[in-house]
C-alpha positions as a Markdown table, in Angstrom:
| # | Residue | x | y | z |
|---|---|---|---|---|
| 1 | Met | 25.7 | 4.9 | -19.6 |
| 2 | Asn | 28.4 | 2.9 | -17.7 |
| 3 | Tyr | 27.5 | -0.4 | -19.3 |
| 4 | Phe | 28.2 | 0.9 | -22.8 |
| 5 | Ile | 31.8 | 1.9 | -21.7 |
| 6 | Tyr | 32.1 | -1.5 | -20.1 |
| 7 | Thr | 30.8 | -3.3 | -23.2 |
| 8 | Ile | 33.1 | -1.4 | -25.5 |
| 9 | Gly | 36.1 | -2.4 | -23.4 |
| 10 | Ile | 35.1 | -6.1 | -23.2 |
| 11 | Phe | 34.0 | -6.1 | -26.9 |
| 12 | Gly | 37.5 | -4.8 | -27.9 |
| 13 | Phe | 39.1 | -7.6 | -25.9 |
| 14 | Leu | 36.9 | -10.2 | -27.4 |
| 15 | Leu | 37.6 | -9.0 | -31.0 |
| 16 | Thr | 41.3 | -9.3 | -30.4 |
| 17 | Thr | 40.9 | -12.8 | -29.0 |
| 18 | Cys | 38.2 | -14.3 | -31.2 |
| 19 | Ser | 40.8 | -15.2 | -33.8 |
| 20 | Ala | 42.3 | -17.9 | -31.5 |
| 21 | Pro | 39.4 | -20.3 | -31.8 |
| 22 | Lys | 38.7 | -19.7 | -35.5 |
| 23 | Glu | 39.6 | -23.2 | -36.6 |
| 24 | Glu | 37.5 | -24.6 | -33.9 |
| 25 | Gln | 34.6 | -22.4 | -35.0 |
| 26 | Glu | 34.9 | -23.6 | -38.6 |
| 27 | Thr | 34.5 | -27.2 | -37.4 |
| 28 | Arg | 31.3 | -26.4 | -35.5 |
| 29 | Asp | 27.9 | -25.7 | -36.9 |
| 30 | Ile | 27.6 | -22.1 | -35.5 |
| 31 | Lys | 24.2 | -20.5 | -36.3 |
| 32 | Ala | 23.8 | -16.8 | -37.2 |
| 33 | Asn | 22.2 | -16.1 | -33.8 |
| 34 | Glu | 24.9 | -18.0 | -31.8 |
| 35 | Ile | 28.2 | -16.9 | -30.2 |
| 36 | Leu | 31.1 | -19.1 | -29.3 |
| 37 | Leu | 33.4 | -17.9 | -26.6 |
| 38 | Thr | 36.5 | -19.4 | -25.1 |
| 39 | Glu | 36.7 | -19.8 | -21.3 |
| 40 | Ala | 39.0 | -16.8 | -21.2 |
| 41 | Gln | 36.6 | -14.7 | -23.2 |
| 42 | Arg | 33.6 | -15.7 | -21.0 |
| 43 | Met | 35.5 | -14.9 | -17.8 |
| 44 | Ser | 36.6 | -11.5 | -19.2 |
| 45 | Ala | 33.0 | -10.6 | -20.0 |
| 46 | Ser | 31.9 | -11.7 | -16.5 |
| 47 | Ile | 29.0 | -13.7 | -17.9 |
| 48 | Thr | 26.8 | -15.5 | -15.4 |
| 49 | Val | 23.8 | -17.7 | -16.0 |
| 50 | Asp | 20.7 | -18.7 | -14.0 |
| 51 | Thr | 17.3 | -20.2 | -14.5 |
| 52 | Val | 14.0 | -18.3 | -14.6 |
| 53 | Gln | 12.6 | -17.3 | -11.2 |
| 54 | Leu | 9.0 | -17.1 | -9.9 |
| 55 | Lys | 8.5 | -13.5 | -8.8 |
| 56 | Thr | 5.6 | -11.3 | -7.8 |
| 57 | Leu | 5.7 | -8.3 | -10.2 |
| 58 | Gln | 3.4 | -5.3 | -10.3 |
| 59 | Gly | 2.2 | -3.2 | -13.2 |
| 60 | Ser | 2.0 | 0.5 | -12.4 |
| 61 | Ile | 1.0 | 3.9 | -13.7 |
| 62 | Gln | 3.3 | 6.8 | -13.1 |
| 63 | Ala | 1.7 | 9.8 | -11.4 |
| 64 | Ser | 2.9 | 13.0 | -9.7 |
| 65 | Gly | 1.2 | 15.5 | -7.4 |
| 66 | Gln | 1.3 | 16.8 | -3.9 |
| 67 | Leu | 0.2 | 16.3 | -0.3 |
| 68 | Asp | -2.9 | 18.1 | 0.8 |
| 69 | Val | -5.5 | 18.3 | 3.5 |
| 70 | Pro | -9.3 | 18.0 | 3.1 |
| 71 | Pro | -11.3 | 21.3 | 3.3 |
| 72 | Gln | -12.6 | 20.4 | 6.8 |
| 73 | Asn | -9.1 | 20.3 | 8.1 |
| 74 | Leu | -8.2 | 23.8 | 6.9 |
| 75 | Ile | -9.7 | 26.3 | 9.3 |
| 76 | Thr | -9.9 | 30.1 | 8.9 |
| 77 | Ile | -10.2 | 32.0 | 12.2 |
| 78 | Ser | -12.1 | 35.3 | 12.3 |
| 79 | Ala | -13.3 | 37.7 | 15.0 |
| 80 | Leu | -17.0 | 37.3 | 14.5 |
| 81 | Leu | -17.9 | 40.6 | 16.3 |
| 82 | Gly | -14.7 | 42.5 | 15.5 |
| 83 | Gly | -12.4 | 44.4 | 17.9 |
| 84 | Tyr | -8.8 | 45.2 | 18.7 |
| 85 | Ile | -6.2 | 42.5 | 19.1 |
| 86 | Lys | -5.1 | 42.8 | 22.7 |
| 87 | Lys | -3.0 | 39.6 | 23.1 |
| 88 | Thr | -1.7 | 36.7 | 21.1 |
| 89 | Asp | 1.5 | 34.6 | 21.1 |
| 90 | Leu | 1.0 | 32.9 | 17.8 |
| 91 | Leu | 3.7 | 32.4 | 15.2 |
| 92 | Pro | 3.4 | 30.8 | 11.8 |
| 93 | Gly | 4.1 | 27.1 | 12.3 |
| 94 | Lys | 3.2 | 27.0 | 15.9 |
| 95 | Lys | 1.3 | 23.9 | 17.1 |
| 96 | Val | -2.0 | 24.6 | 18.8 |
| 97 | Lys | -4.5 | 22.4 | 20.7 |
| 98 | Lys | -8.3 | 22.3 | 20.5 |
| 99 | Gly | -9.6 | 24.8 | 23.1 |
| 100 | Glu | -6.4 | 26.8 | 23.3 |
| 101 | Val | -6.7 | 30.6 | 23.4 |
| 102 | Leu | -5.5 | 32.0 | 20.1 |
| 103 | Phe | -6.4 | 35.7 | 20.6 |
| 104 | Val | -7.7 | 38.1 | 23.2 |
| 105 | Ile | -9.7 | 40.9 | 21.6 |
| 106 | Glu | -11.2 | 44.0 | 23.1 |
| 107 | Asn | -14.4 | 45.8 | 22.0 |
| 108 | Pro | -16.7 | 48.1 | 24.1 |
| 109 | Glu | -19.7 | 46.4 | 22.3 |
| 110 | Phe | -19.0 | 43.4 | 24.5 |
| 111 | Leu | -20.0 | 45.5 | 27.6 |
| 112 | Val | -23.2 | 46.6 | 25.8 |
| 113 | Leu | -24.1 | 43.0 | 25.0 |
| 114 | Gln | -23.5 | 41.8 | 28.5 |
| 115 | Arg | -25.7 | 44.7 | 30.0 |
| 116 | Ser | -28.4 | 43.9 | 27.5 |
| 117 | Tyr | -28.2 | 40.3 | 28.5 |
| 118 | Leu | -28.6 | 41.1 | 32.2 |
| 119 | Glu | -31.4 | 43.6 | 31.6 |
| 120 | Thr | -33.3 | 41.2 | 29.3 |
| 121 | Lys | -32.9 | 38.3 | 31.7 |
| 122 | Ser | -34.3 | 40.5 | 34.6 |
| 123 | Lys | -37.2 | 41.6 | 32.4 |
| 124 | Leu | -37.9 | 38.0 | 31.4 |
| 125 | Thr | -38.4 | 37.1 | 35.0 |
| 126 | Tyr | -41.1 | 39.7 | 35.3 |
| 127 | Leu | -42.7 | 38.8 | 32.0 |
| 128 | Glu | -42.8 | 35.1 | 32.9 |
| 129 | Leu | -44.7 | 35.9 | 36.1 |
| 130 | Glu | -47.1 | 38.2 | 34.3 |
| 131 | Tyr | -47.6 | 35.5 | 31.6 |
| 132 | Lys | -48.4 | 32.9 | 34.2 |
| 133 | Arg | -50.8 | 35.2 | 36.1 |
| 134 | Gln | -52.7 | 36.1 | 32.9 |
| 135 | Glu | -52.8 | 32.5 | 32.0 |
| 136 | Ala | -54.4 | 31.5 | 35.3 |
| 137 | Leu | -57.0 | 34.3 | 35.0 |
| 138 | Tyr | -57.8 | 33.3 | 31.5 |
| 139 | Gln | -58.4 | 29.7 | 32.4 |
| 140 | Gln | -60.7 | 30.8 | 35.3 |
| 141 | Asn | -62.6 | 33.0 | 32.8 |
| 142 | Ile | -61.7 | 36.0 | 34.9 |
| 143 | Gly | -59.1 | 37.7 | 32.6 |
| 144 | Ala | -59.6 | 38.8 | 29.0 |
| 145 | Ala | -58.2 | 36.7 | 26.2 |
| 146 | Gln | -56.4 | 39.7 | 24.7 |
| 147 | Ala | -54.5 | 40.4 | 28.0 |
| 148 | Phe | -53.4 | 36.7 | 28.1 |
| 149 | Gln | -52.3 | 36.7 | 24.5 |
| 150 | Glu | -50.3 | 40.0 | 24.9 |
| 151 | Ala | -48.5 | 38.7 | 28.0 |
| 152 | Gln | -47.7 | 35.4 | 26.2 |
| 153 | Ala | -46.3 | 37.3 | 23.2 |
| 154 | Asn | -44.2 | 39.6 | 25.4 |
| 155 | Tyr | -42.8 | 36.6 | 27.2 |
| 156 | Ile | -41.9 | 34.7 | 24.0 |
| 157 | Ser | -40.3 | 37.8 | 22.5 |
| 158 | Ala | -38.1 | 38.3 | 25.5 |
| 159 | Gln | -37.1 | 34.7 | 25.5 |
| 160 | Ala | -36.0 | 35.0 | 21.8 |
| 161 | Gln | -34.1 | 38.3 | 22.6 |
| 162 | Leu | -32.3 | 36.7 | 25.5 |
| 163 | Ser | -31.3 | 33.7 | 23.3 |
| 164 | Asp | -30.1 | 36.0 | 20.5 |
| 165 | Ile | -27.8 | 38.0 | 22.9 |
| 166 | Ser | -26.5 | 34.8 | 24.5 |
| 167 | Ala | -25.6 | 33.4 | 21.1 |
| 168 | Arg | -23.8 | 36.6 | 20.1 |
| 169 | Leu | -21.8 | 36.5 | 23.3 |
| 170 | Ser | -21.0 | 32.8 | 22.7 |
| 171 | Leu | -19.5 | 33.8 | 19.4 |
| 172 | Val | -16.7 | 35.7 | 21.1 |
| 173 | Gly | -16.2 | 33.1 | 23.9 |
| 174 | Ile | -18.3 | 34.8 | 26.6 |
| 175 | Gln | -20.5 | 32.4 | 28.4 |
| 176 | Ala | -23.8 | 34.1 | 29.3 |
| 177 | Ala | -24.3 | 31.9 | 32.3 |
| 178 | Asn | -21.1 | 33.3 | 33.9 |
| 179 | Ile | -22.0 | 37.0 | 33.5 |
| 180 | Gln | -22.3 | 38.9 | 36.7 |
| 181 | Thr | -23.3 | 42.5 | 37.2 |
| 182 | Asp | -20.1 | 43.6 | 38.9 |
| 183 | Lys | -17.8 | 41.6 | 36.6 |
| 184 | Leu | -18.5 | 42.8 | 33.0 |
| 185 | Thr | -15.6 | 42.6 | 30.6 |
| 186 | Ser | -14.7 | 44.4 | 27.4 |
| 187 | Thr | -12.4 | 41.5 | 26.3 |
| 188 | Ala | -13.2 | 38.2 | 24.8 |
| 189 | Thr | -11.1 | 35.2 | 23.7 |
| 190 | Ile | -11.0 | 33.3 | 20.4 |
| 191 | Ile | -10.1 | 29.7 | 20.9 |
| 192 | Ser | -8.9 | 27.0 | 18.5 |
| 193 | Pro | -11.6 | 24.7 | 17.3 |
| 194 | Glu | -9.1 | 21.9 | 16.4 |
| 195 | Asn | -5.6 | 20.6 | 16.9 |
| 196 | Gly | -3.2 | 21.7 | 14.3 |
| 197 | Phe | -0.6 | 24.2 | 13.1 |
| 198 | Val | -0.8 | 27.9 | 12.4 |
| 199 | Ser | -0.2 | 28.1 | 8.6 |
| 200 | Arg | -1.0 | 31.8 | 8.2 |
| 201 | Leu | -1.0 | 34.8 | 10.6 |
| 202 | Glu | -2.5 | 38.1 | 9.4 |
| 203 | Val | -2.7 | 40.3 | 12.5 |
| 204 | Asn | -0.6 | 41.9 | 15.3 |
| 205 | Ile | -1.3 | 43.3 | 18.7 |
| 206 | Gly | -3.3 | 46.6 | 18.5 |
| 207 | Lys | -4.8 | 46.0 | 15.1 |
| 208 | Tyr | -8.5 | 46.5 | 14.7 |
| 209 | Val | -10.2 | 43.6 | 12.9 |
| 210 | Ser | -13.7 | 43.4 | 11.4 |
| 211 | Pro | -15.9 | 40.3 | 11.3 |
| 212 | Gln | -14.9 | 39.6 | 7.7 |
| 213 | Asp | -11.1 | 39.9 | 8.4 |
| 214 | Val | -9.0 | 36.7 | 8.6 |
| 215 | Leu | -6.9 | 36.4 | 11.8 |
| 216 | Cys | -5.1 | 33.2 | 11.0 |
| 217 | Asp | -5.4 | 29.8 | 9.3 |
| 218 | Ile | -5.0 | 26.5 | 11.2 |
| 219 | Val | -4.3 | 23.3 | 9.4 |
| 220 | Asn | -4.9 | 19.9 | 10.9 |
| 221 | Thr | -2.3 | 17.6 | 9.4 |
| 222 | Ser | -3.7 | 14.4 | 11.1 |
| 223 | His | -5.5 | 13.5 | 7.9 |
| 224 | Leu | -3.2 | 14.3 | 5.1 |
| 225 | His | -4.0 | 12.8 | 1.7 |
| 226 | Val | -2.1 | 12.6 | -1.6 |
| 227 | Glu | -3.4 | 14.2 | -4.7 |
| 228 | Leu | -1.9 | 12.6 | -7.8 |
| 229 | Phe | -2.4 | 13.3 | -11.5 |
| 230 | Ala | -2.3 | 10.5 | -14.1 |
| 231 | Tyr | -2.7 | 10.8 | -17.9 |
| 232 | Glu | -6.1 | 10.5 | -19.5 |
| 233 | Lys | -5.0 | 7.4 | -21.5 |
| 234 | Asp | -4.6 | 5.5 | -18.2 |
| 235 | Leu | -8.0 | 6.3 | -16.8 |
| 236 | Asn | -9.6 | 2.9 | -17.8 |
| 237 | Lys | -6.9 | 1.1 | -15.7 |
| 238 | Leu | -7.6 | 3.0 | -12.5 |
| 239 | Lys | -9.9 | 1.7 | -9.8 |
| 240 | Glu | -10.7 | 2.7 | -6.2 |
| 241 | Gly | -8.8 | 0.6 | -3.7 |
| 242 | Gln | -5.6 | 0.3 | -5.7 |
| 243 | Ala | -2.3 | 0.7 | -3.9 |
| 244 | Ile | -0.2 | 3.9 | -4.3 |
| 245 | Glu | 3.6 | 4.1 | -3.6 |
| 246 | Phe | 5.2 | 7.6 | -3.6 |
| 247 | Lys | 8.3 | 9.4 | -2.6 |
| 248 | Leu | 8.9 | 13.1 | -1.8 |
| 249 | Met | 10.6 | 15.1 | -4.5 |
| 250 | Asn | 13.2 | 16.3 | -2.1 |
| 251 | Asp | 13.9 | 12.9 | -0.5 |
| 252 | Glu | 13.8 | 9.8 | -2.6 |
| 253 | Thr | 15.3 | 7.6 | 0.1 |
| 254 | Lys | 12.0 | 6.8 | 1.8 |
| 255 | Ser | 8.8 | 5.4 | 0.3 |
| 256 | Tyr | 5.3 | 6.0 | 1.5 |
| 257 | Thr | 2.1 | 4.1 | 0.7 |
| 258 | Ala | -1.5 | 5.1 | 0.2 |
| 259 | Thr | -4.8 | 3.8 | -1.3 |
| 260 | Val | -6.8 | 5.2 | -4.1 |
| 261 | Tyr | -10.0 | 6.6 | -2.5 |
| 262 | Leu | -11.5 | 8.7 | -5.2 |
| 263 | Ile | -11.0 | 9.1 | -9.0 |
| 264 | Gln | -12.2 | 12.4 | -10.3 |
| 265 | Arg | -14.5 | 12.0 | -13.4 |
| 266 | Thr | -13.4 | 15.1 | -15.2 |
| 267 | Ile | -10.3 | 15.7 | -17.3 |
| 268 | Gln | -8.0 | 18.6 | -16.6 |
| 269 | Asn | -6.9 | 21.0 | -19.3 |
| 270 | Asp | -3.5 | 19.2 | -19.5 |
| 271 | Arg | -5.4 | 15.9 | -20.2 |
| 272 | Thr | -4.8 | 14.5 | -16.8 |
| 273 | Val | -7.1 | 13.0 | -14.2 |
| 274 | Arg | -7.0 | 13.7 | -10.5 |
| 275 | Ile | -6.6 | 10.8 | -8.0 |
| 276 | His | -7.3 | 11.3 | -4.3 |
| 277 | Gly | -5.4 | 8.8 | -2.1 |
| 278 | His | -5.6 | 8.1 | 1.6 |
| 279 | Leu | -2.3 | 7.5 | 3.4 |
| 280 | Thr | -1.8 | 4.1 | 4.9 |
| 281 | Lys | 0.0 | 5.6 | 7.9 |
| 282 | Glu | 0.1 | 9.1 | 9.2 |
| 283 | Asp | 3.6 | 10.6 | 9.4 |
| 284 | Pro | 4.4 | 13.8 | 11.3 |
| 285 | Asn | 7.2 | 14.6 | 8.9 |
| 286 | Leu | 4.8 | 15.0 | 6.0 |
| 287 | Leu | 3.3 | 18.4 | 5.4 |
| 288 | Pro | 0.7 | 19.9 | 3.1 |
| 289 | Asn | 1.8 | 21.1 | -0.4 |
| 290 | Met | 4.9 | 18.8 | -0.5 |
| 291 | Tyr | 5.5 | 17.6 | -4.0 |
| 292 | Val | 5.6 | 13.8 | -4.6 |
| 293 | Gln | 6.4 | 11.4 | -7.4 |
| 294 | Gly | 4.5 | 8.1 | -7.2 |
| 295 | Lys | 3.0 | 5.2 | -9.0 |
| 296 | Ile | -0.4 | 3.5 | -8.8 |
| 297 | Ile | -0.3 | -0.3 | -8.8 |
| 298 | Val | -2.8 | -1.5 | -11.3 |
| 299 | Thr | -1.8 | -5.2 | -11.6 |
| 300 | Ser | 0.0 | -7.7 | -9.5 |
| 301 | Ala | 0.9 | -11.3 | -10.5 |
| 302 | Arg | 3.2 | -14.2 | -9.8 |
| 303 | Val | 5.2 | -14.7 | -13.0 |
| 304 | Leu | 8.3 | -16.2 | -14.5 |
| 305 | Ala | 11.0 | -13.5 | -14.5 |
| 306 | Leu | 14.7 | -12.9 | -15.1 |
| 307 | Pro | 16.9 | -10.0 | -13.8 |
| 308 | Ser | 16.2 | -7.0 | -16.0 |
| 309 | Ser | 19.8 | -7.0 | -17.1 |
| 310 | Ala | 19.1 | -10.3 | -18.9 |
| 311 | Val | 16.7 | -8.8 | -21.4 |
| 312 | Val | 18.3 | -6.7 | -24.2 |
| 313 | Gln | 16.7 | -4.8 | -27.1 |
| 314 | Ala | 17.8 | -4.7 | -30.7 |
| 315 | Asn | 15.8 | -3.6 | -33.8 |
| 316 | Gly | 12.7 | -3.1 | -31.8 |
| 317 | Lys | 12.7 | -6.6 | -30.4 |
| 318 | Asn | 13.5 | -8.1 | -27.0 |
| 319 | Tyr | 16.1 | -10.8 | -26.7 |
| 320 | Val | 17.6 | -13.2 | -24.1 |
| 321 | Phe | 20.7 | -15.4 | -24.4 |
| 322 | Ile | 20.6 | -19.0 | -23.4 |
| 323 | Glu | 23.6 | -21.2 | -22.7 |
| 324 | Lys | 23.5 | -23.8 | -25.4 |
| 325 | Lys | 26.6 | -25.9 | -24.8 |
| 326 | Ser | 29.4 | -25.5 | -22.3 |
| 327 | Thr | 32.8 | -27.4 | -22.1 |
| 328 | Lys | 35.9 | -26.6 | -20.2 |
| 329 | Asp | 37.2 | -24.7 | -23.2 |
| 330 | Tyr | 34.2 | -23.2 | -25.1 |
| 331 | Thr | 30.7 | -22.0 | -24.4 |
| 332 | Thr | 28.0 | -21.4 | -27.0 |
| 333 | Tyr | 25.2 | -18.8 | -26.4 |
| 334 | Glu | 22.1 | -18.4 | -28.5 |
| 335 | Ala | 20.0 | -15.2 | -28.8 |
| 336 | Ile | 16.3 | -15.9 | -28.5 |
| 337 | Pro | 13.6 | -13.3 | -29.3 |
| 338 | Ile | 10.9 | -13.1 | -26.6 |
| 339 | Asp | 8.0 | -11.1 | -25.4 |
| 340 | Ile | 8.0 | -9.4 | -22.0 |
| 341 | Gly | 5.3 | -8.5 | -19.5 |
| 342 | Leu | 5.4 | -6.8 | -16.1 |
| 343 | Ser | 8.7 | -5.3 | -15.1 |
| 344 | Ser | 10.4 | -3.5 | -12.2 |
| 345 | Ala | 13.9 | -2.0 | -11.9 |
| 346 | Glu | 15.3 | -5.4 | -10.8 |
| 347 | Trp | 13.1 | -8.0 | -12.6 |
| 348 | Thr | 11.3 | -8.5 | -15.9 |
| 349 | Glu | 8.5 | -11.0 | -16.7 |
| 350 | Val | 9.6 | -13.2 | -19.7 |
| 351 | Leu | 7.0 | -15.0 | -21.8 |
| 352 | Leu | 8.9 | -18.1 | -22.8 |
| 353 | Ser | 7.9 | -21.2 | -24.9 |
| 354 | Glu | 7.8 | -24.5 | -23.0 |
| 355 | Ser | 10.9 | -25.7 | -24.9 |
| 356 | Ile | 13.3 | -23.2 | -23.3 |
| 357 | Lys | 11.7 | -22.6 | -19.8 |
| 358 | Lys | 14.3 | -24.9 | -18.2 |
| 359 | Glu | 17.3 | -23.5 | -20.0 |
| 360 | Lys | 20.1 | -21.4 | -18.3 |
| 361 | Phe | 19.8 | -17.8 | -19.3 |
| 362 | Val | 22.6 | -15.2 | -19.3 |
| 363 | Thr | 21.8 | -12.8 | -16.4 |
| 364 | Thr | 24.9 | -10.6 | -16.6 |
| 365 | Gly | 26.9 | -9.8 | -19.7 |
| 366 | Ala | 23.9 | -10.0 | -22.1 |
| 367 | Tyr | 24.7 | -6.5 | -23.6 |
| 368 | Thr | 28.3 | -7.7 | -24.3 |
| 369 | Leu | 26.9 | -10.7 | -26.2 |
| 370 | Leu | 24.5 | -8.5 | -28.1 |
| 371 | Ser | 27.3 | -6.2 | -29.2 |
| 372 | Ile | 29.3 | -9.2 | -30.5 |
| 373 | Leu | 26.2 | -10.6 | -32.3 |
| 374 | Leu | 25.5 | -7.3 | -34.0 |
| 375 | Asn | 29.1 | -6.9 | -35.1 |
| 376 | Lys | 28.9 | -10.5 | -36.4 |
| 377 | Glu | 25.9 | -9.6 | -38.6 |
| 378 | Glu | 27.7 | -6.7 | -40.1 |
| 379 | Glu | 30.8 | -8.7 | -41.1 |
């Protein structure tokens, strides 16, 4: 890392110049965890100091996954009565609107259905009249009950048959109410049930399709969600409603936010748990199956913090340096072991004793001081 190269260069300079104040050091009570630098050495190491700051820091769990759509937003289009594809102008990725014609299909059976509808409708008119006539006779005790019941059954059966044919025509976009004897058609339209994009196209003009064949898939991206996977060990920290921050794998320059909506209560084979998050704001640039890297914010607190560069590690412990004494010629720095809490790339929570909370801490140059201190211990 660059700071190691920088530290070695500064450290070399400091070693060559530390001999100058040797007599001065001998006259001072310098502790094992203290470093005495001349003004020139301090300036060369670019050491700066500052007091602790009150910052809002967040504890988070790292998670990765991808963008997805709920099942109800992924629609498979089929020709429910089959037929030949006569017309379509679809292409994968094309945007479609609800009610837009996707395909025109042709099938002679459509003519048969329309004729059956007209015949049954005409027959129903007669059966209705016969049913009402037999009903009137029966109520006047003139007609036989059997004749009335037979007329009633025939009328109800014809009603059901007409409803069945009408429903089958509706499946292919033919409205029964618009059927006319001299305007029967062998073609029907398949329309889009939702707004969305064509994600898959399986047919071409002239191809025969059966009811079980898939014509295309339409995905409605207006309700994308993020599916993340976190490790099993972090499950007890996760709660619904927690904030999610994520970036696209192929573009780390922009961050997106979401909220934990569901936490799956089963563990995957790789010992991860699935988290379902709802996006805070829809973005047309986001697409299903995009890979993301994110974090789930599990804690947030207002804490005392120092720049992360102020905290250094040695022998499994965390240290900060405080400015003990400063004159125009010399400055003394003392290494203090501390515990840390929440952290981000820029700031780290420092758990300090009351006696040093108001001290000035080294915010840049701490690694240089640590190198000097470690070398001092070896001598």
